[in-house]
C-alpha positions, 0 to 999 in steps of 0.5 A: 500500500501507499503512505498517506499524506501528512495532512491525512493524520490531522484530526481537523482535516478529517472532520472537514472531510465529513462536513464536506461530504454532508454538504455535498449530499445536501447541495446535490439532493436539494439544490441541484435536484439530483436523485437520492442515490446519486447524491449519496454516492457523491457524498459517500467517499469523503465521509467514509475516508474521514471516518476511517482516518479518525478511527486510525488516529484515535487507535494510535493514541 
């Protein structure tokens, strides 16, 4: 596997990723009137990456 960038080890960055995912869902679903599944797929990646990184950070501490 590859090493994560130094920024991925920052807790604030991962929280911002989760917020961006939620905002992307709201933006695509309500503003652009895209379908639920499309909005969920777009928001899925940053939310999952942020959650997994936060779990790894907290496991190390």
